[in-house]
PyMOL Python script that loads the backbone (N, CA, C, O; Angstrom):
from pymol import cmd

cmd.read_pdbstr("""\
ATOM      1  N   MET A   1      93.133  96.862 103.346  1.00  0.00           N
ATOM      2  CA  MET A   1      94.215  96.299 103.997  1.00  0.00           C
ATOM      3  C   MET A   1      93.708  95.085 105.047  1.00  0.00           C
ATOM      4  O   MET A   1      94.380  94.067 105.211  1.00  0.00           O
ATOM      5  N   ARG A   2      92.617  95.294 105.634  1.00  0.00           N
ATOM      6  CA  ARG A   2      91.995  94.281 106.569  1.00  0.00           C
ATOM      7  C   ARG A   2      91.538  93.154 105.754  1.00  0.00           C
ATOM      8  O   ARG A   2      91.701  91.989 106.118  1.00  0.00           O
ATOM      9  N   VAL A   3      91.005  93.463 104.729  1.00  0.00           N
ATOM     10  CA  VAL A   3      90.388  92.244 103.867  1.00  0.00           C
ATOM     11  C   VAL A   3      91.546  91.516 103.184  1.00  0.00           C
ATOM     12  O   VAL A   3      91.404  90.316 102.950  1.00  0.00           O
ATOM     13  N   ASP A   4      92.631  92.110 102.859  1.00  0.00           N
ATOM     14  CA  ASP A   4      93.684  91.482 102.329  1.00  0.00           C
ATOM     15  C   ASP A   4      94.387  90.633 103.442  1.00  0.00           C
ATOM     16  O   ASP A   4      94.861  89.529 103.175  1.00  0.00           O
ATOM     17  N   CYS A   5      94.437  91.129 104.587  1.00  0.00           N
ATOM     18  CA  CYS A   5      95.107  90.396 105.820  1.00  0.00           C
ATOM     19  C   CYS A   5      94.108  89.238 105.980  1.00  0.00           C
ATOM     20  O   CYS A   5      94.591  88.147 106.281  1.00  0.00           O
ATOM     21  N   GLN A   6      92.908  89.324 105.833  1.00  0.00           N
ATOM     22  CA  GLN A   6      91.993  88.137 106.113  1.00  0.00           C
ATOM     23  C   GLN A   6      92.024  87.041 105.080  1.00  0.00           C
ATOM     24  O   GLN A   6      91.804  85.858 105.341  1.00  0.00           O
ATOM     25  N   ILE A   7      92.362  87.601 103.689  1.00  0.00           N
ATOM     26  CA  ILE A   7      92.482  86.693 102.760  1.00  0.00           C
ATOM     27  C   ILE A   7      93.764  85.849 102.931  1.00  0.00           C
ATOM     28  O   ILE A   7      93.768  84.646 102.671  1.00  0.00           O
ATOM     29  N   ARG A   8      94.906  86.543 103.397  1.00  0.00           N
ATOM     30  CA  ARG A   8      96.221  85.780 103.631  1.00  0.00           C
ATOM     31  C   ARG A   8      96.068  84.788 104.873  1.00  0.00           C
ATOM     32  O   ARG A   8      96.848  83.850 105.034  1.00  0.00           O
ATOM     33  N   ALA A   9      95.073  85.043 105.687  1.00  0.00           N
ATOM     34  CA  ALA A   9      94.814  84.163 107.010  1.00  0.00           C
ATOM     35  C   ALA A   9      93.885  83.108 106.424  1.00  0.00           C
ATOM     36  O   ALA A   9      93.525  82.217 107.194  1.00  0.00           O
ATOM     37  N   ASN A  10      93.447  83.086 105.163  1.00  0.00           N
ATOM     38  CA  ASN A  10      92.374  82.257 104.678  1.00  0.00           C
ATOM     39  C   ASN A  10      90.977  82.370 105.277  1.00  0.00           C
ATOM     40  O   ASN A  10      90.120  81.493 105.165  1.00  0.00           O
ATOM     41  N   GLU A  11      90.818  83.553 105.936  1.00  0.00           N
ATOM     42  CA  GLU A  11      89.368  83.873 106.477  1.00  0.00           C
ATOM     43  C   GLU A  11      88.684  84.394 105.429  1.00  0.00           C
ATOM     44  O   GLU A  11      88.599  85.622 105.411  1.00  0.00           O
ATOM     45  N   LEU A  12      88.097  83.689 104.416  1.00  0.00           N
ATOM     46  CA  LEU A  12      87.478  84.120 103.327  1.00  0.00           C
ATOM     47  C   LEU A  12      86.121  84.583 103.515  1.00  0.00           C
ATOM     48  O   LEU A  12      85.765  85.586 102.896  1.00  0.00           O
ATOM     49  N   LEU A  13      85.309  83.984 104.295  1.00  0.00           N
ATOM     50  CA  LEU A  13      83.954  84.416 104.576  1.00  0.00           C
ATOM     51  C   LEU A  13      83.930  85.625 105.275  1.00  0.00           C
ATOM     52  O   LEU A  13      83.163  86.509 104.892  1.00  0.00           O
ATOM     53  N   ASN A  14      84.752  85.822 106.373  1.00  0.00           N
ATOM     54  CA  ASN A  14      84.874  87.040 107.013  1.00  0.00           C
ATOM     55  C   ASN A  14      85.301  88.245 106.074  1.00  0.00           C
ATOM     56  O   ASN A  14      84.868  89.393 106.170  1.00  0.00           O
ATOM     57  N   ALA A  15      86.247  87.773 105.127  1.00  0.00           N
ATOM     58  CA  ALA A  15      86.742  88.888 104.293  1.00  0.00           C
ATOM     59  C   ALA A  15      85.722  89.411 103.379  1.00  0.00           C
ATOM     60  O   ALA A  15      85.611  90.612 103.133  1.00  0.00           O
ATOM     61  N   GLN A  16      84.891  88.385 102.821  1.00  0.00           N
ATOM     62  CA  GLN A  16      83.754  88.582 102.139  1.00  0.00           C
ATOM     63  C   GLN A  16      82.735  89.659 102.761  1.00  0.00           C
ATOM     64  O   GLN A  16      82.284  90.624 102.144  1.00  0.00           O
ATOM     65  N   ARG A  17      82.475  89.345 103.996  1.00  0.00           N
ATOM     66  CA  ARG A  17      81.500  90.103 104.843  1.00  0.00           C
ATOM     67  C   ARG A  17      82.054  91.556 105.070  1.00  0.00           C
ATOM     68  O   ARG A  17      81.281  92.513 105.116  1.00  0.00           O
ATOM     69  N   VAL A  18      83.227  91.677 105.192  1.00  0.00           N
ATOM     70  CA  VAL A  18      84.062  92.879 105.478  1.00  0.00           C
ATOM     71  C   VAL A  18      83.838  93.672 104.063  1.00  0.00           C
ATOM     72  O   VAL A  18      83.386  94.817 104.052  1.00  0.00           O
ATOM     73  N   SER A  19      84.139  93.071 103.051  1.00  0.00           N
ATOM     74  CA  SER A  19      84.265  93.652 101.762  1.00  0.00           C
ATOM     75  C   SER A  19      82.793  94.107 101.152  1.00  0.00           C
ATOM     76  O   SER A  19      82.685  94.973 100.284  1.00  0.00           O
ATOM     77  N   GLU A  20      81.834  93.494 101.653  1.00  0.00           N
ATOM     78  CA  GLU A  20      80.602  93.796 101.404  1.00  0.00           C
ATOM     79  C   GLU A  20      80.110  95.030 102.023  1.00  0.00           C
ATOM     80  O   GLU A  20      79.361  95.797 101.419  1.00  0.00           O
ATOM     81  N   ARG A  21      80.585  95.262 103.401  1.00  0.00           N
ATOM     82  CA  ARG A  21      80.161  96.449 104.056  1.00  0.00           C
ATOM     83  C   ARG A  21      80.831  97.427 103.549  1.00  0.00           C
ATOM     84  O   ARG A  21      80.252  98.506 103.418  1.00  0.00           O
ATOM     85  N   ILE A  22      82.239  97.286 103.135  1.00  0.00           N
ATOM     86  CA  ILE A  22      83.023  98.509 102.583  1.00  0.00           C
ATOM     87  C   ILE A  22      82.448  99.066 101.233  1.00  0.00           C
ATOM     88  O   ILE A  22      82.413 100.253 100.909  1.00  0.00           O
ATOM     89  N   ALA A  23      82.057  98.123 100.595  1.00  0.00           N
ATOM     90  CA  ALA A  23      81.485  98.422  99.245  1.00  0.00           C
ATOM     91  C   ALA A  23      80.181  99.282  99.464  1.00  0.00           C
ATOM     92  O   ALA A  23      79.962 100.227  98.706  1.00  0.00           O
ATOM     93  N   GLY A  24      79.301  98.967 100.502  1.00  0.00           N
ATOM     94  CA  GLY A  24      78.144  99.654 100.702  1.00  0.00           C
ATOM     95  C   GLY A  24      78.594 101.209 101.261  1.00  0.00           C
ATOM     96  O   GLY A  24      78.046 102.252 100.905  1.00  0.00           O
ATOM     97  N   GLU A  25      79.635 101.107 102.147  1.00  0.00           N
ATOM     98  CA  GLU A  25      79.937 102.478 102.611  1.00  0.00           C
ATOM     99  C   GLU A  25      80.515 103.373 101.440  1.00  0.00           C
ATOM    100  O   GLU A  25      80.212 104.565 101.394  1.00  0.00           O
ATOM    101  N   TYR A  26      81.318 102.820 100.526  1.00  0.00           N
ATOM    102  CA  TYR A  26      81.688 103.641  99.370  1.00  0.00           C
ATOM    103  C   TYR A  26      80.528 104.102  98.656  1.00  0.00           C
ATOM    104  O   TYR A  26      80.510 105.281  98.305  1.00  0.00           O
ATOM    105  N   GLN A  27      79.430 103.251  98.352  1.00  0.00           N
ATOM    106  CA  GLN A  27      78.502 103.683  97.581  1.00  0.00           C
ATOM    107  C   GLN A  27      77.582 104.843  98.345  1.00  0.00           C
ATOM    108  O   GLN A  27      77.026 105.776  97.767  1.00  0.00           O
ATOM    109  N   GLY A  28      77.554 104.623  99.512  1.00  0.00           N
ATOM    110  CA  GLY A  28      76.860 105.678 100.326  1.00  0.00           C
ATOM    111  C   GLY A  28      77.711 106.974 100.382  1.00  0.00           C
ATOM    112  O   GLY A  28      77.122 108.055 100.395  1.00  0.00           O
ATOM    113  N   LEU A  29      78.991 106.925 100.413  1.00  0.00           N
ATOM    114  CA  LEU A  29      79.652 108.187 100.397  1.00  0.00           C
ATOM    115  C   LEU A  29      79.760 108.876  99.066  1.00  0.00           C
ATOM    116  O   LEU A  29      79.783 110.105  99.004  1.00  0.00           O
ATOM    117  N   PHE A  30      79.829 108.101  97.985  1.00  0.00           N
ATOM    118  CA  PHE A  30      80.287 108.650  96.729  1.00  0.00           C
ATOM    119  C   PHE A  30      78.961 108.743  95.653  1.00  0.00           C
ATOM    120  O   PHE A  30      79.058 109.427  94.634  1.00  0.00           O
ATOM    121  N   GLU A  31      77.841 108.066  95.947  1.00  0.00           N
ATOM    122  CA  GLU A  31      76.838 107.892  94.967  1.00  0.00           C
ATOM    123  C   GLU A  31      76.201 109.478  94.464  1.00  0.00           C
ATOM    124  O   GLU A  31      75.766 109.668  93.328  1.00  0.00           O
ATOM    125  N   ARG A  32      76.237 110.355  95.351  1.00  0.00           N
ATOM    126  CA  ARG A  32      75.652 111.856  95.173  1.00  0.00           C
ATOM    127  C   ARG A  32      76.736 112.682  94.800  1.00  0.00           C
ATOM    128  O   ARG A  32      76.555 113.882  94.593  1.00  0.00           O
ATOM    129  N   THR A  33      77.944 112.104  94.686  1.00  0.00           N
ATOM    130  CA  THR A  33      79.082 113.051  94.369  1.00  0.00           C
ATOM    131  C   THR A  33      79.100 113.268  92.785  1.00  0.00           C
ATOM    132  O   THR A  33      79.053 112.345  91.970  1.00  0.00           O
ATOM    133  N   GLY A  34      79.178 114.669  92.463  1.00  0.00           N
ATOM    134  CA  GLY A  34      79.414 114.975  91.022  1.00  0.00           C
ATOM    135  C   GLY A  34      80.450 115.842  90.876  1.00  0.00           C
ATOM    136  O   GLY A  34      81.095 116.208  91.858  1.00  0.00           O
ATOM    137  N   PRO A  35      80.739 116.293  89.554  1.00  0.00           N
ATOM    138  CA  PRO A  35      81.762 117.129  89.336  1.00  0.00           C
ATOM    139  C   PRO A  35      81.786 118.563  90.004  1.00  0.00           C
ATOM    140  O   PRO A  35      82.807 119.219  90.210  1.00  0.00           O
ATOM    141  N   ALA A  36      80.524 118.930  90.298  1.00  0.00           N
ATOM    142  CA  ALA A  36      80.368 120.281  90.998  1.00  0.00           C
ATOM    143  C   ALA A  36      80.602 120.102  92.442  1.00  0.00           C
ATOM    144  O   ALA A  36      80.583 121.111  93.148  1.00  0.00           O
ATOM    145  N   SER A  37      80.819 118.959  92.967  1.00  0.00           N
ATOM    146  CA  SER A  37      81.057 118.658  94.397  1.00  0.00           C
ATOM    147  C   SER A  37      82.558 119.155  94.700  1.00  0.00           C
ATOM    148  O   SER A  37      82.983 119.189  95.854  1.00  0.00           O
ATOM    149  N   PHE A  38      83.227 119.487  93.743  1.00  0.00           N
ATOM    150  CA  PHE A  38      84.575 119.856  94.048  1.00  0.00           C
ATOM    151  C   PHE A  38      84.872 121.297  93.642  1.00  0.00           C
ATOM    152  O   PHE A  38      84.270 121.855  92.724  1.00  0.00           O
ATOM    153  N   ASN A  39      85.844 121.879  94.382  1.00  0.00           N
ATOM    154  CA  ASN A  39      86.056 123.216  93.974  1.00  0.00           C
ATOM    155  C   ASN A  39      87.299 123.394  93.057  1.00  0.00           C
ATOM    156  O   ASN A  39      88.311 124.006  93.397  1.00  0.00           O
ATOM    157  N   VAL A  40      87.098 122.760  91.801  1.00  0.00           N
ATOM    158  CA  VAL A  40      88.094 122.660  90.827  1.00  0.00           C
ATOM    159  C   VAL A  40      87.439 122.892  89.456  1.00  0.00           C
ATOM    160  O   VAL A  40      86.226 123.051  89.319  1.00  0.00           O
ATOM    161  N   ASP A  41      88.200 122.898  88.599  1.00  0.00           N
ATOM    162  CA  ASP A  41      87.793 122.943  87.087  1.00  0.00           C
ATOM    163  C   ASP A  41      86.774 121.653  86.754  1.00  0.00           C
ATOM    164  O   ASP A  41      86.960 120.519  87.197  1.00  0.00           O
ATOM    165  N   HIS A  42      85.841 121.986  86.027  1.00  0.00           N
ATOM    166  CA  HIS A  42      84.802 120.982  85.694  1.00  0.00           C
ATOM    167  C   HIS A  42      85.421 119.567  85.280  1.00  0.00           C
ATOM    168  O   HIS A  42      85.099 118.474  85.748  1.00  0.00           O
ATOM    169  N   SER A  43      86.380 119.828  84.299  1.00  0.00           N
ATOM    170  CA  SER A  43      87.047 118.553  83.775  1.00  0.00           C
ATOM    171  C   SER A  43      87.640 117.802  84.871  1.00  0.00           C
ATOM    172  O   SER A  43      87.447 116.589  84.941  1.00  0.00           O
ATOM    173  N   GLU A  44      88.380 118.445  85.775  1.00  0.00           N
ATOM    174  CA  GLU A  44      89.126 117.875  86.924  1.00  0.00           C
ATOM    175  C   GLU A  44      88.131 117.293  87.783  1.00  0.00           C
ATOM    176  O   GLU A  44      88.515 116.251  88.315  1.00  0.00           O
ATOM    177  N   GLY A  45      86.784 117.716  88.120  1.00  0.00           N
ATOM    178  CA  GLY A  45      85.802 117.283  88.900  1.00  0.00           C
ATOM    179  C   GLY A  45      85.349 115.992  88.266  1.00  0.00           C
ATOM    180  O   GLY A  45      85.126 115.019  88.985  1.00  0.00           O
ATOM    181  N   ARG A  46      85.197 115.929  86.919  1.00  0.00           N
ATOM    182  CA  ARG A  46      84.555 114.757  86.249  1.00  0.00           C
ATOM    183  C   ARG A  46      85.716 113.562  86.392  1.00  0.00           C
ATOM    184  O   ARG A  46      85.378 112.407  86.652  1.00  0.00           O
ATOM    185  N   ALA A  47      87.066 113.930  86.208  1.00  0.00           N
ATOM    186  CA  ALA A  47      87.997 112.978  86.377  1.00  0.00           C
ATOM    187  C   ALA A  47      87.965 112.348  87.868  1.00  0.00           C
ATOM    188  O   ALA A  47      88.059 111.141  88.088  1.00  0.00           O
ATOM    189  N   THR A  48      87.828 113.278  88.790  1.00  0.00           N
ATOM    190  CA  THR A  48      87.864 112.741  90.119  1.00  0.00           C
ATOM    191  C   THR A  48      86.479 111.937  90.307  1.00  0.00           C
ATOM    192  O   THR A  48      86.557 110.897  90.962  1.00  0.00           O
ATOM    193  N   VAL A  49      85.443 112.247  89.889  1.00  0.00           N
ATOM    194  CA  VAL A  49      84.052 111.441  89.935  1.00  0.00           C
ATOM    195  C   VAL A  49      84.371 110.074  89.270  1.00  0.00           C
ATOM    196  O   VAL A  49      83.988 109.051  89.838  1.00  0.00           O
ATOM    197  N   LYS A  50      85.020 110.004  88.156  1.00  0.00           N
ATOM    198  CA  LYS A  50      85.391 108.798  87.622  1.00  0.00           C
ATOM    199  C   LYS A  50      86.180 107.976  88.308  1.00  0.00           C
ATOM    200  O   LYS A  50      86.025 106.756  88.258  1.00  0.00           O
ATOM    201  N   LEU A  51      86.993 108.482  88.933  1.00  0.00           N
ATOM    202  CA  LEU A  51      88.000 107.829  89.826  1.00  0.00           C
ATOM    203  C   LEU A  51      87.146 107.204  90.941  1.00  0.00           C
ATOM    204  O   LEU A  51      87.178 105.987  91.120  1.00  0.00           O
ATOM    205  N   LEU A  52      86.441 107.951  91.638  1.00  0.00           N
ATOM    206  CA  LEU A  52      85.540 107.628  92.690  1.00  0.00           C
ATOM    207  C   LEU A  52      84.670 106.414  92.297  1.00  0.00           C
ATOM    208  O   LEU A  52      84.528 105.468  93.072  1.00  0.00           O
ATOM    209  N   ARG A  53      84.067 106.459  91.033  1.00  0.00           N
ATOM    210  CA  ARG A  53      83.208 105.364  90.730  1.00  0.00           C
ATOM    211  C   ARG A  53      83.811 104.106  90.299  1.00  0.00           C
ATOM    212  O   ARG A  53      83.239 103.025  90.442  1.00  0.00           O
ATOM    213  N   ASP A  54      85.147 104.264  89.689  1.00  0.00           N
ATOM    214  CA  ASP A  54      85.934 103.014  89.456  1.00  0.00           C
ATOM    215  C   ASP A  54      86.367 102.379  90.905  1.00  0.00           C
ATOM    216  O   ASP A  54      86.457 101.157  91.023  1.00  0.00           O
ATOM    217  N   VAL A  55      86.593 103.137  91.846  1.00  0.00           N
ATOM    218  CA  VAL A  55      87.010 102.523  93.150  1.00  0.00           C
ATOM    219  C   VAL A  55      85.798 101.918  93.759  1.00  0.00           C
ATOM    220  O   VAL A  55      85.889 100.859  94.380  1.00  0.00           O
ATOM    221  N   THR A  56      84.649 102.550  93.608  1.00  0.00           N
ATOM    222  CA  THR A  56      83.372 101.878  94.080  1.00  0.00           C
ATOM    223  C   THR A  56      83.068 100.515  93.344  1.00  0.00           C
ATOM    224  O   THR A  56      82.649  99.516  93.928  1.00  0.00           O
ATOM    225  N   ASP A  57      83.319 100.593  92.037  1.00  0.00           N
ATOM    226  CA  ASP A  57      82.967  99.515  91.294  1.00  0.00           C
ATOM    227  C   ASP A  57      83.833  98.326  91.633  1.00  0.00           C
ATOM    228  O   ASP A  57      83.359  97.192  91.707  1.00  0.00           O
ATOM    229  N   SER A  58      85.112  98.599  91.841  1.00  0.00           N
ATOM    230  CA  SER A  58      86.125  97.651  92.412  1.00  0.00           C
ATOM    231  C   SER A  58      85.863  97.164  93.591  1.00  0.00           C
ATOM    232  O   SER A  58      86.127  95.982  93.811  1.00  0.00           O
ATOM    233  N   ALA A  59      85.321  97.932  94.533  1.00  0.00           N
ATOM    234  CA  ALA A  59      85.010  97.421  95.888  1.00  0.00           C
ATOM    235  C   ALA A  59      83.698  96.617  95.782  1.00  0.00           C
ATOM    236  O   ALA A  59      83.538  95.703  96.591  1.00  0.00           O
ATOM    237  N   HIS A  60      82.892  96.828  95.004  1.00  0.00           N
ATOM    238  CA  HIS A  60      81.787  95.998  94.800  1.00  0.00           C
ATOM    239  C   HIS A  60      82.005  94.542  94.148  1.00  0.00           C
ATOM    240  O   HIS A  60      81.337  93.549  94.437  1.00  0.00           O
ATOM    241  N   SER A  61      83.071  94.590  93.208  1.00  0.00           N
ATOM    242  CA  SER A  61      83.593  93.280  92.634  1.00  0.00           C
ATOM    243  C   SER A  61      84.301  92.359  93.572  1.00  0.00           C
ATOM    244  O   SER A  61      84.336  91.142  93.388  1.00  0.00           O
ATOM    245  N   LYS A  62      84.859  92.961  94.573  1.00  0.00           N
ATOM    246  CA  LYS A  62      85.682  92.031  95.619  1.00  0.00           C
ATOM    247  C   LYS A  62      84.818  90.986  96.380  1.00  0.00           C
ATOM    248  O   LYS A  62      85.266  89.857  96.576  1.00  0.00           O
ATOM    249  N   PRO A  63      83.663  91.331  96.782  1.00  0.00           N
ATOM    250  CA  PRO A  63      82.774  90.146  97.462  1.00  0.00           C
ATOM    251  C   PRO A  63      82.681  88.931  96.440  1.00  0.00           C
ATOM    252  O   PRO A  63      82.834  87.746  96.733  1.00  0.00           O
ATOM    253  N   PHE A  64      82.416  89.426  95.250  1.00  0.00           N
ATOM    254  CA  PHE A  64      82.253  88.214  94.234  1.00  0.00           C
ATOM    255  C   PHE A  64      83.433  87.374  93.920  1.00  0.00           C
ATOM    256  O   PHE A  64      83.371  86.179  93.634  1.00  0.00           O
ATOM    257  N   LEU A  65      84.532  88.097  93.996  1.00  0.00           N
ATOM    258  CA  LEU A  65      85.817  87.298  93.963  1.00  0.00           C
ATOM    259  C   LEU A  65      86.065  86.353  95.161  1.00  0.00           C
ATOM    260  O   LEU A  65      86.564  85.237  95.012  1.00  0.00           O
ATOM    261  N   LEU A  66      85.694  86.854  96.347  1.00  0.00           N
ATOM    262  CA  LEU A  66      85.954  86.200  97.498  1.00  0.00           C
ATOM    263  C   LEU A  66      84.957  85.074  97.735  1.00  0.00           C
ATOM    264  O   LEU A  66      85.212  84.114  98.461  1.00  0.00           O
ATOM    265  N   ASP A  67      83.732  85.253  97.040  1.00  0.00           N
ATOM    266  CA  ASP A  67      82.982  84.067  97.055  1.00  0.00           C
ATOM    267  C   ASP A  67      83.358  83.027  96.162  1.00  0.00           C
ATOM    268  O   ASP A  67      83.155  81.840  96.416  1.00  0.00           O
ATOM    269  N   TYR A  68      83.972  83.493  94.988  1.00  0.00           N
ATOM    270  CA  TYR A  68      84.289  82.511  93.994  1.00  0.00           C
ATOM    271  C   TYR A  68      85.390  81.662  94.740  1.00  0.00           C
ATOM    272  O   TYR A  68      85.243  80.442  94.815  1.00  0.00           O
ATOM    273  N   LEU A  69      86.552  82.317  95.325  1.00  0.00           N
ATOM    274  CA  LEU A  69      87.441  81.625  95.936  1.00  0.00           C
ATOM    275  C   LEU A  69      87.041  80.631  96.910  1.00  0.00           C
ATOM    276  O   LEU A  69      87.457  79.472  96.901  1.00  0.00           O
ATOM    277  N   ARG A  70      86.108  81.177  97.871  1.00  0.00           N
ATOM    278  CA  ARG A  70      85.667  80.371  98.979  1.00  0.00           C
ATOM    279  C   ARG A  70      84.850  78.968  98.443  1.00  0.00           C
ATOM    280  O   ARG A  70      85.077  77.864  98.936  1.00  0.00           O
ATOM    281  N   THR A  71      83.852  79.202  97.340  1.00  0.00           N
ATOM    282  CA  THR A  71      83.074  78.018  96.987  1.00  0.00           C
ATOM    283  C   THR A  71      83.945  77.187  96.148  1.00  0.00           C
ATOM    284  O   THR A  71      83.597  76.024  95.943  1.00  0.00           O
ATOM    285  N   ARG A  72      85.010  77.627  95.647  1.00  0.00           N
ATOM    286  CA  ARG A  72      85.915  76.690  94.778  1.00  0.00           C
ATOM    287  C   ARG A  72      86.962  76.206  95.636  1.00  0.00           C
ATOM    288  O   ARG A  72      87.830  75.487  95.142  1.00  0.00           O
ATOM    289  N   ARG A  73      86.995  76.500  96.843  1.00  0.00           N
ATOM    290  CA  ARG A  73      88.069  76.109  97.897  1.00  0.00           C
ATOM    291  C   ARG A  73      89.365  76.325  97.519  1.00  0.00           C
ATOM    292  O   ARG A  73      90.187  75.413  97.612  1.00  0.00           O
ATOM    293  N   ILE A  74      89.699  77.545  97.051  1.00  0.00           N
ATOM    294  CA  ILE A  74      90.867  78.157  96.704  1.00  0.00           C
ATOM    295  C   ILE A  74      91.280  78.773  97.848  1.00  0.00           C
ATOM    296  O   ILE A  74      90.592  79.671  98.334  1.00  0.00           O
ATOM    297  N   GLU A  75      92.372  78.399  98.384  1.00  0.00           N
ATOM    298  CA  GLU A  75      93.100  78.945  99.654  1.00  0.00           C
ATOM    299  C   GLU A  75      93.555  80.365  99.273  1.00  0.00           C
ATOM    300  O   GLU A  75      94.179  80.613  98.241  1.00  0.00           O
ATOM    301  N   GLY A  76      93.157  81.362 100.280  1.00  0.00           N
ATOM    302  CA  GLY A  76      93.504  82.663 100.109  1.00  0.00           C
ATOM    303  C   GLY A  76      94.976  83.006  99.983  1.00  0.00           C
ATOM    304  O   GLY A  76      95.373  83.844  99.172  1.00  0.00           O
ATOM    305  N   PRO A  77      95.822  82.301 100.852  1.00  0.00           N
ATOM    306  CA  PRO A  77      97.275  82.595 100.661  1.00  0.00           C
ATOM    307  C   PRO A  77      97.712  82.229  99.319  1.00  0.00           C
ATOM    308  O   PRO A  77      98.409  83.024  98.688  1.00  0.00           O
ATOM    309  N   ALA A  78      97.340  80.999  98.770  1.00  0.00           N
ATOM    310  CA  ALA A  78      97.595  80.466  97.520  1.00  0.00           C
ATOM    311  C   ALA A  78      97.352  81.479  96.279  1.00  0.00           C
ATOM    312  O   ALA A  78      98.088  81.659  95.308  1.00  0.00           O
ATOM    313  N   TYR A  79      96.111  82.089  96.585  1.00  0.00           N
ATOM    314  CA  TYR A  79      95.731  83.036  95.454  1.00  0.00           C
ATOM    315  C   TYR A  79      96.558  84.298  95.622  1.00  0.00           C
ATOM    316  O   TYR A  79      96.960  84.798  94.571  1.00  0.00           O
ATOM    317  N   ILE A  80      96.893  84.921  96.797  1.00  0.00           N
ATOM    318  CA  ILE A  80      97.759  85.973  96.836  1.00  0.00           C
ATOM    319  C   ILE A  80      99.114  85.730  96.241  1.00  0.00           C
ATOM    320  O   ILE A  80      99.694  86.557  95.537  1.00  0.00           O
ATOM    321  N   ASP A  81      99.633  84.437  96.594  1.00  0.00           N
ATOM    322  CA  ASP A  81     100.926  84.222  96.023  1.00  0.00           C
ATOM    323  C   ASP A  81     100.847  84.149  94.597  1.00  0.00           C
ATOM    324  O   ASP A  81     101.796  84.626  93.975  1.00  0.00           O
ATOM    325  N   SER A  82      99.851  83.620  93.931  1.00  0.00           N
ATOM    326  CA  SER A  82      99.860  83.526  92.456  1.00  0.00           C
ATOM    327  C   SER A  82      99.699  84.754  91.927  1.00  0.00           C
ATOM    328  O   SER A  82     100.138  84.973  90.798  1.00  0.00           O
ATOM    329  N   LEU A  83      99.097  85.670  92.596  1.00  0.00           N
ATOM    330  CA  LEU A  83      99.043  87.206  92.063  1.00  0.00           C
ATOM    331  C   LEU A  83     100.492  87.753  92.051  1.00  0.00           C
ATOM    332  O   LEU A  83     100.977  88.293  91.057  1.00  0.00           O
ATOM    333  N   GLU A  84     101.182  87.573  93.274  1.00  0.00           N
ATOM    334  CA  GLU A  84     102.469  88.183  93.367  1.00  0.00           C
ATOM    335  C   GLU A  84     103.573  87.712  92.492  1.00  0.00           C
ATOM    336  O   GLU A  84     104.512  88.427  92.142  1.00  0.00           O
ATOM    337  N   ARG A  85     103.372  86.205  92.087  1.00  0.00           N
ATOM    338  CA  ARG A  85     104.337  85.652  91.191  1.00  0.00           C
ATOM    339  C   ARG A  85     104.100  86.212  89.736  1.00  0.00           C
ATOM    340  O   ARG A  85     104.988  86.236  88.883  1.00  0.00           O
ATOM    341  N   GLU A  86     102.944  86.615  89.561  1.00  0.00           N
ATOM    342  CA  GLU A  86     102.688  86.937  88.007  1.00  0.00           C
ATOM    343  C   GLU A  86     103.191  88.244  87.487  1.00  0.00           C
ATOM    344  O   GLU A  86     102.723  89.341  87.793  1.00  0.00           O
ATOM    345  N   LYS A  87     104.308  88.000  86.577  1.00  0.00           N
ATOM    346  CA  LYS A  87     104.973  89.017  85.964  1.00  0.00           C
ATOM    347  C   LYS A  87     104.654  89.580  84.700  1.00  0.00           C
ATOM    348  O   LYS A  87     104.846  90.753  84.380  1.00  0.00           O
ATOM    349  N   VAL A  88     104.049  88.492  83.848  1.00  0.00           N
ATOM    350  CA  VAL A  88     103.508  88.757  82.443  1.00  0.00           C
ATOM    351  C   VAL A  88     102.308  89.437  82.436  1.00  0.00           C
ATOM    352  O   VAL A  88     102.215  90.517  81.852  1.00  0.00           O
ATOM    353  N   GLN A  89     101.304  88.893  83.061  1.00  0.00           N
ATOM    354  CA  GLN A  89      99.909  89.483  82.991  1.00  0.00           C
ATOM    355  C   GLN A  89      99.482  89.678  84.441  1.00  0.00           C
ATOM    356  O   GLN A  89      98.986  88.739  85.062  1.00  0.00           O
ATOM    357  N   PRO A  90      99.660  90.853  84.981  1.00  0.00           N
ATOM    358  CA  PRO A  90      99.485  91.341  86.243  1.00  0.00           C
ATOM    359  C   PRO A  90      98.007  91.166  86.682  1.00  0.00           C
ATOM    360  O   PRO A  90      97.756  91.041  87.880  1.00  0.00           O
ATOM    361  N   MET A  91      97.005  91.151  85.736  1.00  0.00           N
ATOM    362  CA  MET A  91      95.768  90.928  86.246  1.00  0.00           C
ATOM    363  C   MET A  91      95.197  89.503  85.848  1.00  0.00           C
ATOM    364  O   MET A  91      95.054  89.005  84.731  1.00  0.00           O
ATOM    365  N   LEU A  92      94.948  89.059  86.971  1.00  0.00           N
ATOM    366  CA  LEU A  92      94.461  87.571  86.948  1.00  0.00           C
ATOM    367  C   LEU A  92      92.848  87.544  86.730  1.00  0.00           C
ATOM    368  O   LEU A  92      92.116  88.241  87.433  1.00  0.00           O
ATOM    369  N   VAL A  93      92.376  86.746  85.775  1.00  0.00           N
ATOM    370  CA  VAL A  93      91.154  86.566  85.500  1.00  0.00           C
ATOM    371  C   VAL A  93      90.734  85.166  85.828  1.00  0.00           C
ATOM    372  O   VAL A  93      91.323  84.267  85.227  1.00  0.00           O
ATOM    373  N   LEU A  94      89.842  84.859  86.656  1.00  0.00           N
ATOM    374  CA  LEU A  94      89.434  83.431  87.038  1.00  0.00           C
ATOM    375  C   LEU A  94      88.425  82.960  85.924  1.00  0.00           C
ATOM    376  O   LEU A  94      87.605  83.683  85.360  1.00  0.00           O
ATOM    377  N   PRO A  95      88.632  81.634  85.713  1.00  0.00           N
ATOM    378  CA  PRO A  95      87.614  81.050  84.618  1.00  0.00           C
ATOM    379  C   PRO A  95      86.284  80.994  85.304  1.00  0.00           C
ATOM    380  O   PRO A  95      86.128  80.664  86.480  1.00  0.00           O
ATOM    381  N   ALA A  96      85.168  81.410  84.318  1.00  0.00           N
ATOM    382  CA  ALA A  96      83.754  81.216  84.761  1.00  0.00           C
ATOM    383  C   ALA A  96      83.360  79.844  84.291  1.00  0.00           C
ATOM    384  O   ALA A  96      83.771  79.269  83.284  1.00  0.00           O
ATOM    385  N   THR A  97      82.412  79.369  85.270  1.00  0.00           N
ATOM    386  CA  THR A  97      81.808  77.917  84.886  1.00  0.00           C
ATOM    387  C   THR A  97      80.377  78.150  84.314  1.00  0.00           C
ATOM    388  O   THR A  97      79.696  77.194  83.944  1.00  0.00           O
TER     389      THR A  97
END
""", "prot")
cmd.dss("prot")
cmd.show_as("cartoon", "prot")
cmd.util.cbc("prot")
cmd.orient("prot")
């Protein structure tokens, strides 16, 4: 939520730094977590670990997105507005150079 607020305020460098820290915290919290870490059926434990890894991967990709926006001088509010207006393809993929 804090990163999203910073994007809306167009504070992309600060948002990038915070998102890098959050990604590191997620990795520290979840990297040693395995299916046996939970008091549930093994398949449920695997599903939970997969979800945690997906969240961690997502957190690690956000700093790259923020760097892209910042270096291409795309304003944070404009980016958020374009995401919110998208109804056909809810996932926005930025062109690579």
